Structure formats: C-alpha cells, structure tokens
Steps between C-alpha positions, in 0.01 A plus 500: 500500500352217287208302620550130561335260265251248647634150473295211378487191725670250273352188664153634443583605141587134416178369649237745369419633157280795424222449249394758239218626725728555798415189701766253610533125416707236686577133464376250740736292704537115523466450120850425388589145612364190684199532275412133505360510854276792415156463356417592142251766620772655733755511219250660259425772771879559547533593131290815549666834598269677733475872569634656820205575731394858543596500873870435414536756230618782717796304635586373154502854355744602769729204402468572123482883469602496133248252374 
C-alpha cells in the first residue's frame, strides 16, 4: 500500500516565502490602498518584508512541509 503524500496548505504557501537560509518572509498588511491617510514613516515601514518569529516556525513548518 502506498503512503499518502503530505499536502501543503495552499493559503500559507501564498503568504510565506522561504529564504535561502531556511527562514520565512511575509508581507505586512495594510499597505495596498488608502495610503494618503497613513504617515510617510508608516508607509516606509510597510515596505519591509519581516521574518517570521522563531516561536511561530513550528506551526509554519507543519503548514509548509515541502518548503
């Protein structure tokens, strides 16, 4: 009997990208429209793509088993 393949969570796959060193990046929310009411400093901070915190990596690896 063949073993079942582990499925990737597709919603997580669209939101997170793996870096070359194995860490995960994501895009911040609230940066796509109604930008005129947001401050210049806030919009500049929204351009950055932060890394997923170490405490959330275990759950993310379960959602993305194939990288």
